[in-house]
C-alpha positions in Angstrom: 17.9 2.3 28.6 15.4 -0.2 26.7 14.8 0.0 23.0 11.8 -1.7 20.7 9.5 -0.8 18.3 5.9 -1.0 17.7 4.1 -2.0 14.6 1.1 0.5 13.5 -0.8 1.0 10.4 0.3 3.8 7.7 -3.6 4.7 7.5 -5.5 4.4 10.7 -8.7 4.6 8.7 -7.3 0.9 6.9 -5.8 -0.7 10.3 -5.4 -4.1 8.2 -3.6 -2.2 5.6 0.0 -1.3 5.0 2.2 -0.8 8.4 5.2 0.6 9.6 7.3 0.3 12.7 7.7 2.9 15.2 10.9 3.0 17.4 10.5 3.6 21.1 13.1 4.0 23.6 12.5 3.6 27.6 14.7 4.6 30.5 13.1 2.4 33.3 12.5 4.5 36.8 15.9 4.3 39.1 13.6 3.8 42.0 11.3 0.9 40.6 9.7 0.6 44.4 8.6 4.2 44.2 7.5 4.2 40.7 4.6 6.5 39.7 4.6 5.3 35.9 5.3 6.3 32.5 6.4 9.8 31.4 6.1 9.7 27.8 8.0 12.6 26.2 8.1 14.4 22.7 10.6 17.0 21.8 8.8 19.0 19.0 9.5 19.8 15.5 7.9 18.5 13.6 10.9 16.1 13.2 12.3 15.9 16.7 13.4 12.4 17.5 11.8 11.0 20.7 14.5 8.2 20.8 17.2 10.5 21.2 15.2 12.9 23.9 15.0 9.5 26.1 18.7 9.0 25.5 19.8 12.3 26.5 16.8 12.5 29.3 19.7 12.3 32.2 20.8 15.7 31.3 17.0 17.1 30.9 14.9 15.7 33.6 15.6 16.2 37.3 16.9 13.4 39.5 13.5 12.9 41.3 11.4 12.2 37.6 14.0 10.0 37.0 13.7 8.4 39.8 10.0 7.8 40.0 8.8 7.4 36.0 10.1 5.4 33.3 10.9 8.3 31.0 9.5 6.6 27.3 10.3 8.5 23.8 9.5 7.4 20.2 10.6 9.0 17.1 7.3 9.9 15.3 5.8 8.2 12.0 8.2 9.7 9.3 11.0 10.8 11.7 14.1 9.2 12.0 14.2 5.4 12.7 10.3 5.4 12.2 10.2 5.2 8.2 11.6 9.0 7.7 10.4 11.4 5.3 13.0 11.1 2.8 13.3 13.3 -0.5 16.3 13.5 -3.2 18.7 15.5 -1.6 19.6 17.2 -5.2 16.0 18.5 -5.4 15.7 19.6 -1.9 19.1 21.8 -2.1 17.5 23.2 -5.5 14.9 25.0 -3.8 14.1 28.5 -4.7 14.6 31.0 -2.2 12.1 31.4 0.6 11.1 34.5 0.3 8.5 35.7 -2.3 8.7 39.0 -3.9 7.1 38.5 -7.3 4.3 36.9 -9.2 7.0 34.7 -11.0 8.5 33.4 -7.5 5.3 32.4 -6.7 4.7 30.4 -9.5 7.9 28.8 -9.1 7.6 28.1 -5.5 4.2 26.4 -6.3 5.5 24.3 -8.9 8.5 23.3 -6.6 6.5 22.3 -3.8 4.5 20.1 -6.2 7.4 18.8 -7.6 8.9 18.4 -4.3 6.0 16.5 -2.7 5.5 14.0 -5.5 8.9 13.4 -4.9 8.8 12.6 -1.2 6.1 10.4 -2.0 7.9 8.4 -4.2 10.8 8.1 -2.2 9.1 7.6 1.3 6.3 5.2 0.1 2.7 4.9 1.4 3.0 7.0 4.7 3.9 10.2 2.9 0.5 12.0 3.5 -0.1 10.1 6.7 2.0 12.0 9.1 -0.3 14.3 10.7 -0.6 14.8 14.7 -3.9 12.9 14.7 -2.2 10.0 13.3 0.7 10.2 16.0 -2.2 10.6 18.6 -3.4 7.3 17.6 0.1 5.7 17.6 0.7 7.2 21.0 -2.4 5.3 22.1 -1.0 2.1 20.4 1.7 2.5 22.4 0.3 3.1 25.9 -1.7 0.1 25.5 1.4 -2.0 24.6 3.1 -0.5 27.7 0.5 -2.4 29.5 -0.3 1.8 31.2 -4.0 2.4 32.3 -3.1 6.0 32.4 0.7 8.2 31.1 1.9 11.2 32.2 3.2 13.6 29.1 5.7 16.0 28.5 5.7 18.0 25.2 7.9 20.6 24.1 7.1 23.2 21.1 5.5 21.0 18.6 5.2 18.2 20.9 2.4 20.4 22.8 0.0 19.9 19.8 0.5 16.1 20.2 -0.2 16.2 24.1 -3.5 18.6 23.6 -4.8 16.4 20.9 -4.2 13.4 22.6 -5.7 14.3 25.7 -8.8 15.6 23.4 -9.3 12.3 22.3 -8.1 10.2 25.2 -8.8 12.5 28.7 -9.5 9.1 30.3 -5.6 7.9 29.7 -4.2 10.9 30.7 -2.5 11.0 34.4 -0.5 14.4 34.1 0.1 16.7 31.0 2.5 19.1 30.6 2.8 21.6 27.6 6.1 23.5 27.3 6.2 26.3 24.9 2.4 26.1 23.2 1.2 25.6 19.9 -2.1 27.2 19.4 -4.0 24.9 16.8 -7.0 26.7 16.7 -5.3 30.0 14.5 -6.0 30.5 11.0 -2.9 31.5 8.7 -3.2 35.1 9.2 -3.4 34.8 12.7 -0.4 32.6 12.9 1.5 34.7 10.5 0.7 37.7 12.8 1.8 36.0 16.5 4.6 34.7 14.9 6.0 38.3 13.6 4.9 39.9 16.8 6.8 37.4 18.6 10.0 37.6 16.7 10.1 41.4 16.8 9.3 41.0 20.8 12.6 39.0 21.1 14.5 41.3 18.8 12.9 44.0 21.4 14.2 42.4 24.2 17.6 41.9 22.9 18.2 45.5 22.0 17.1 46.3 25.6 20.0 43.9 26.8 22.5 45.4 24.5 21.5 49.0 25.9 22.1 48.2 29.4 24.8 45.1 29.4 28.4 45.9 28.6 28.7 42.3 27.5 27.0 43.1 24.4 29.6 43.5 21.4 27.6 46.7 20.1 26.9 48.3 23.7 26.7 51.7 23.2 25.3 52.1 19.2 22.3 52.5 17.9 21.5 48.7 17.7 18.2 49.4 15.5 20.0 51.3 13.3 22.8 48.9 12.7 20.0 46.2 12.1 18.4 48.4 9.4 21.6 48.9 7.8 22.1 45.6 7.7 18.8 44.9 6.5 19.2 47.2 3.6 22.4 45.8 2.5 20.6 42.3 2.3 18.0 43.9 0.1 20.7 45.0 -2.5 22.5 41.8 -2.5 25.4 43.1 -1.0 25.7 42.1 2.6 29.0 39.4 3.3 28.4 37.1 5.5 31.1 37.8 8.1 31.6 34.0 8.6 32.1 33.3 4.8 32.9 36.6 3.1 32.3 35.5 -0.2 28.5 34.6 0.2 26.1 37.1 0.1 23.3 37.1 2.9 19.8 37.5 1.9 17.0 39.4 4.0 15.7 35.8 4.9 19.1 34.5 6.1 19.7 37.6 7.9 16.7 37.6 9.8 16.7 33.6 10.6 20.0 34.8 12.0 18.7 36.8 14.6 15.9 34.4 15.2 18.0 31.6 16.2 19.5 33.5 18.4 16.6 34.0 20.4 16.0 30.3 21.2 18.4 29.9 23.8 19.0 32.8 23.6 22.4 33.5 22.3 22.3 37.3 22.6 26.2 37.3 23.0 26.8 35.8 19.6 23.8 37.9 18.0 25.9 41.1 19.3 29.2 39.7 17.7 27.7 38.7 14.7 25.9 42.5 14.0 29.4 43.7 14.9 31.4 41.8 12.3 28.7 42.1 9.5 28.8 45.8 9.9 32.7 46.1 9.8 32.7 43.4 7.2 35.3 41.6 9.3 35.8 37.7 8.8 35.2 35.9 11.8 36.3 32.2 12.4 33.6 30.0 12.7 32.5 27.9 9.7 29.0 27.9 8.2 27.0 25.1 9.0 26.4 22.2 7.1 23.2 20.7 7.1 22.1 17.2 6.2 18.6 18.0 4.2 17.9 14.0 3.1 15.1 13.9 5.6 12.3 16.1 5.2 9.5 15.9 7.6 8.5 19.5 8.3 6.2 20.5 5.3 4.8 17.0 5.3 3.6 17.3 8.9 2.9 21.0 8.8 0.8 20.9 5.8 -1.1 17.9 6.8 -2.0 19.7 10.3 -2.5 23.2 9.0 -4.7 24.6 6.0 -3.0 27.1 3.9 -5.7 29.0 1.9 -3.7 31.4 -0.2 -5.1 31.5 -3.5 -2.2 33.5 -5.2 0.5 36.0 -5.0 -1.3 39.1 -4.5 -3.4 37.1 -1.4 0.0 35.9 -0.1 1.5 39.5 -0.4 -1.3 40.8 1.6 -1.1 38.6 4.3 2.6 39.0 4.6 2.4 42.6 4.5 -0.4 42.5 7.3 2.0 40.2 9.3 4.9 42.3 8.6 2.9 45.5 10.2 3.7 43.9 13.7 7.6 43.6 13.1 9.3 46.7 12.1 12.8 45.5 12.4 12.1 41.7 11.7 9.6 42.1 9.0 8.4 38.3 9.5 9.3 35.1 11.6 11.3 33.1 9.1 9.4 29.9 10.8 6.3 31.1 10.1 7.2 32.2 6.7 9.1 28.5 5.6 6.3 27.0 7.2 3.4 28.8 5.0 5.4 29.1 2.1 6.3 25.6 1.9 3.0 24.4 1.9 2.1 26.7 -1.4 0.3 24.4 -4.0 -0.1 21.5 -1.5 -2.8 19.3 -3.3 -2.9 16.5 -1.0 -5.7 17.8 1.5 -4.9 18.2 4.9 -6.3 15.5 7.8 -5.6 17.6 10.9 -7.2 21.1 9.9 -6.9 24.2 12.8 -9.5 23.7 15.5 -10.2 24.8 19.0 -9.6 22.5 21.7 -12.5 21.4 23.7 -12.7 21.9 27.8 -10.1 19.7 29.0 -11.8 16.4 30.4 -8.6 15.2 32.3 -7.1 16.0 35.5 -5.2 19.3 35.8 -3.1 20.6 33.0 0.3 22.5 33.3 1.3 25.1 30.5 4.4 26.6 30.6 5.7 29.2 28.3 8.3 32.0 28.3 7.2 35.5 28.2 9.4 36.1 25.1 9.0 33.2 23.1 10.5 33.7 19.4 8.4 30.8 18.2 5.6 29.6 20.1 4.3 33.1 21.7 3.1 33.8 24.9 -0.5 34.6 23.6 -0.5 30.7 22.2 -0.5 29.6 25.6 -2.8 31.9 27.2 -5.5 31.1 24.4 -4.7 27.1 24.7 -5.4 27.6 28.6 -8.6 29.7 28.2 -9.5 26.6 25.8 -8.9 23.9 28.2 -10.8 26.0 30.9 -10.8 25.7 34.6 -8.7 22.5 34.9 -5.6 24.5 32.9 -2.8 26.4 34.9 -0.3 28.8 33.1 3.0 29.2 34.8 5.1 32.1 32.7 8.9 32.5 33.0 9.2 36.0 32.6 12.3 35.6 30.3 13.3 34.5 26.9 13.8 31.4 24.8 11.9 28.8 23.4 11.2 25.8 25.4 11.1 26.6 29.5 11.8 23.5 31.5 15.3 23.5 32.9 16.1 27.2 32.5 15.7 28.1 36.5 15.3 26.3 39.5 11.9 27.8 40.2 10.3 26.6 36.8 11.6 22.8 36.9 10.3 23.0 41.2 6.8 23.9 39.8 7.0 21.4 36.8 8.5 18.5 39.0 5.7 19.0 41.8 3.0 18.9 39.3 4.5 15.7 37.8 5.0 14.0 41.1 1.9 15.1 43.1 -0.3 16.5 40.5 -0.6 19.9 42.3 -1.4 22.6 39.8 0.3 26.0 39.5 -1.1 28.8 41.3 -3.5 31.5 39.1 -1.0 33.7 37.5 2.0 31.9 38.8 5.2 32.8 37.0 9.0 32.4 37.5 11.8 35.1 37.4 13.7 35.3 34.2 17.5 34.7 34.5 19.9 36.9 32.4 21.3 35.1 29.3 25.1 34.1 29.9 28.0 34.0 27.3 27.1 30.7 26.4 23.7 31.6 25.5 22.1 29.8 28.4 19.2 32.2 29.8 
């Protein structure tokens, strides 16, 4: 493993102004004689560490890819080792509830968001306000040049697909291969974003219910799972739902929904079934609540710089959320979408990288991969992005569940590896069969 840092300007519009150091890691190709080039990787987030992803690449990418490529990752500006966005911890822990049910709560949220942005800017320094994806695109191009590569191959997952999309749009001549795994669609307005996310999380819940109906491994097999869930939601709305893993703590609707949402990522259906059973029974489990380090706070700084959130007041927000809720009778909303949008309420610092359709791809073949039932990046986003990119794009669908696809099956890995090694795209309408989730949560 090789580590380095790359000096880049805080503001690419002022290249001779203040600068930061971007942390970079490289795992050289195991077979240098047959090396193809550099595979630049980004795990998403926003907030994922490309350095850590590179460190873990031996357990993520196939042996053949590791033989033929230098795997290179960097911590994007504002993340981890690259001048992280930091905020006062006591202010972060004093955040109001994510859900907003009254005009007074809306006013409180707006005031808090503005106070937090001011605090994060003070704690972070001049980088705050310059962590949008287009700035990271420029950093990526600077890294390519520093590596001495004429072209790079790129693998981006989740929010990392936005980086790949926008890098390829700006520097198409620098792309050898582009894999977009679990695809962001940056052409969506906020209503489209909220509705698609709500529909995706509801679809994931529906798939969980069907699994419980067919599998005796589900802890609530043979019971009416939707009715059980609706009962838990009703208790959460009344403020009486005990966390089965910390019985003195009362779960809010947002926290309850987030339990399910988090379980859909792997998916961890077995764990969700146990949670529902124990929450309904009021029996305390043996697992402790997670402790989260909240000193770094990149997400809203990045998201609000990449997405215009034109909410004009509480009535407007309520109307938008009601439309999204109509797509999700059990879930009601996507916790990810709700926290993203509500975290930008009152944002006054402008949006450097507002939503826009992608141009038709001017690269070689592009490979998109997405699960049919992804709770965070809906399959429809992958279809939309493929349509925007045009005939150069091919979409490989994993007919299963979870967020991010590479590594879920031999079928998926074979198609992705073949593309990266030979540039052979997936066939039109290509798909790989689902693999039933295991108790460890792998599905």
